[in-house]
C-alpha positions in Angstrom: 0.0 0.0 0.0 2.7 2.4 1.0 4.7 1.5 -2.2 1.7 2.4 -4.3 1.3 5.7 -2.5 5.0 6.5 -3.0 4.8 5.5 -6.7 1.8 7.9 -7.3 3.4 10.7 -5.3 6.7 10.5 -7.3 5.1 9.8 -10.7 2.4 12.4 -10.5 3.6 15.1 -8.0 1.6 17.9 -9.6 -1.6 16.0 -9.5 -1.0 15.0 -5.8 -0.4 18.7 -5.1 -3.6 19.7 -6.8 -5.5 17.1 -4.9 -4.3 18.3 -1.5 -4.9 22.0 -2.4 -8.5 21.1 -3.5 -9.0 19.1 -0.3 -7.7 22.0 1.8 -9.9 24.6 0.1 -12.9 22.3 0.3 -12.4 21.8 4.0 -12.2 25.5 4.9 -16.0 26.1 5.0 -16.6 23.1 7.2 -13.7 24.0 9.5 -15.1 27.4 10.0 -18.3 25.9 11.4 -16.6 23.6 13.8 -17.7 25.8 16.7 -21.4 25.4 15.7 -21.1 21.6 16.1 -18.9 21.3 19.2 -20.7 22.0 22.5 -19.7 22.0 26.2 -23.2 21.0 27.1 -23.1 17.4 28.3 -26.9 17.1 28.5 -28.8 15.7 31.5 -28.0 12.3 32.9 -30.9 10.2 34.0 -31.6 10.6 37.7 -29.1 13.5 38.0 -29.5 16.5 40.3 -30.1 18.7 37.3 -33.3 16.8 36.4 -34.4 16.9 40.0 -33.8 20.6 40.0 -35.9 21.1 36.9 -38.6 19.0 38.4 -38.6 21.0 41.6 -38.9 24.3 39.6 -41.8 22.9 37.7 -43.6 21.7 40.8 -42.9 24.8 43.0 -43.3 27.5 40.4 -46.4 25.9 39.0 -45.2 26.0 35.4 -42.3 24.7 33.4 -39.8 27.2 32.1 -36.5 26.8 30.3 -34.1 28.6 32.7 -30.7 28.2 31.0 -29.2 31.1 32.9 -29.0 32.2 36.6 -27.7 35.6 37.7 -26.5 35.9 41.2 -26.1 39.3 43.0 -24.1 39.6 46.1 -23.5 42.6 48.4 -20.4 42.8 50.6 -22.1 45.3 52.9 -25.7 46.1 53.6 -25.2 49.8 54.4 -27.7 50.9 51.7 -30.5 48.8 53.1 -32.1 45.6 51.8 -34.8 47.4 49.8 -32.4 49.5 47.9 -30.3 46.5 47.0 -33.3 44.5 45.9 -34.7 47.4 43.9 -31.3 47.8 42.1 -31.3 44.1 41.3 -34.9 44.2 40.1 -34.2 47.1 37.8 -31.3 45.3 36.2 -33.4 42.1 35.8 -36.1 44.2 34.0 -33.4 45.5 31.6 -32.3 41.9 30.9 -35.9 40.9 30.2 -35.9 43.4 27.3 -33.1 41.7 25.5 -33.8 39.6 22.4 -34.4 35.9 23.0 -35.0 36.4 26.7 -38.3 35.3 28.0 -39.3 35.4 31.7 -36.9 36.7 34.3 -37.9 35.4 37.7 -36.7 37.4 40.7 -37.9 37.8 44.3 -40.2 40.6 43.0 -42.4 38.3 40.9 -41.5 34.9 42.5 -41.8 34.7 46.3 -39.9 31.4 46.4 -36.8 33.2 45.3 -34.9 34.6 48.4 -34.6 38.4 48.5 -32.1 40.7 50.2 -32.6 41.0 53.9 -30.5 42.0 57.0 -29.7 38.3 57.3 -29.1 37.6 53.6 -26.7 39.5 51.4 -27.5 37.8 48.0 -30.4 37.1 45.6 -30.8 35.4 42.3 -32.6 35.8 39.0 -33.6 32.9 36.8 -33.5 33.8 33.1 -35.4 32.0 30.4 -33.7 31.9 27.0 -36.3 31.4 24.2 -34.1 30.2 21.4 -32.8 26.7 20.9 -30.0 28.0 18.7 -26.7 27.4 20.6 -24.9 30.4 19.1 -27.7 32.8 19.8 -27.9 31.5 23.4 -24.2 32.4 23.8 -24.9 35.9 22.3 -27.7 36.3 25.0 -25.2 35.6 27.7 -22.7 38.0 26.2 -25.4 40.7 26.0 -26.3 40.2 29.7 -22.6 40.5 30.7 -22.5 43.8 28.9 -25.4 45.1 31.0 -23.8 44.1 34.3 -22.3 47.1 36.1 -18.6 46.9 36.7 -18.9 48.9 39.9 -21.7 49.6 42.5 -23.2 48.1 45.6 -23.7 44.6 44.0 -21.3 42.0 42.5 -22.8 39.9 39.8 -22.1 36.4 38.6 -23.8 34.8 35.6 -23.8 31.1 35.2 -25.6 28.4 33.1 -24.9 26.6 29.8 -24.6 29.6 27.5 -22.6 31.6 30.0 -20.1 28.7 30.4 -19.8 28.2 26.7 -19.1 31.9 26.3 -16.3 31.8 28.8 -14.9 28.6 27.2 -14.9 30.3 23.8 -13.0 33.3 25.1 -10.4 31.2 26.9 -10.0 28.9 23.8 -9.5 31.9 21.5 -7.0 33.5 23.8 -5.0 30.2 24.2 -5.1 29.5 20.5 -3.8 33.0 19.6 -1.0 32.7 22.1 0.0 29.2 21.1 -0.1 30.0 17.3 1.9 33.1 17.7 4.6 31.4 19.9 4.4 27.9 18.4 4.7 29.0 14.7 7.5 31.5 15.4 9.6 28.9 17.3 8.9 26.2 14.8 9.9 28.4 11.9 13.1 29.4 13.6 14.0 25.8 14.3 13.2 24.7 10.8 15.3 27.6 9.4 18.3 26.4 11.4 17.7 22.8 10.3 17.0 23.4 6.6 18.8 26.6 6.0 16.3 27.9 3.5 13.0 29.8 3.9 11.1 27.7 1.3 12.2 24.4 2.7 11.5 25.5 6.3 8.0 26.8 5.4 6.8 23.6 3.7 6.4 21.6 7.0 4.4 24.5 8.5 2.2 24.8 5.4 1.5 21.0 5.6 0.7 21.3 9.3 -1.7 24.2 8.8 -3.4 22.3 5.9 -3.7 19.1 8.0 -5.4 21.1 10.9 -8.0 22.6 8.5 -8.7 19.2 6.8 -9.0 17.5 10.2 -11.5 20.1 11.4 -13.4 19.9 8.2 -13.7 16.2 8.3 
């Protein structure tokens, strides 16, 4: 088998090159959509706590909602008073409710089962319903909510849930990929230049590596 491949590569080198270039160009559109296929959502295991939680929400709230996001607000001090803190959080929750693909936003104001700020409690939570099943749009909803969160003020905010976690994973992955590509390709090119002593010869292994990555993602 290897002898046949070697024979073809040495006898028809240009056709082999054309084949790999076509394969590379054809894989690019599929490689660009890899992020739409891969997901950090593992689903819900039978009998898991997540299923019990969703069941509890359905039973206690009297209706079933698809709460993919939860926003937690925490106050380090209660000098402003519990009512002021709760009203601040409620106003922010109403702004979130006006975003695209956001359905109900349950807070202590409209859902008595959710704990509110009090002299004994320095945190509250808002359950956010995302009305789209599109994964990327759900991530965009989480990004829009993060932009609404004040960077300073009496409350510290923390957004969690599937779309929020995927958003953070995307950011971390993009940052790590950029750093590794900039450093890895530079070091590899330098080493190959020392080994081969020519720019063209040193760049060929890098070109093959880049093409292989694109083809692998496309497949």
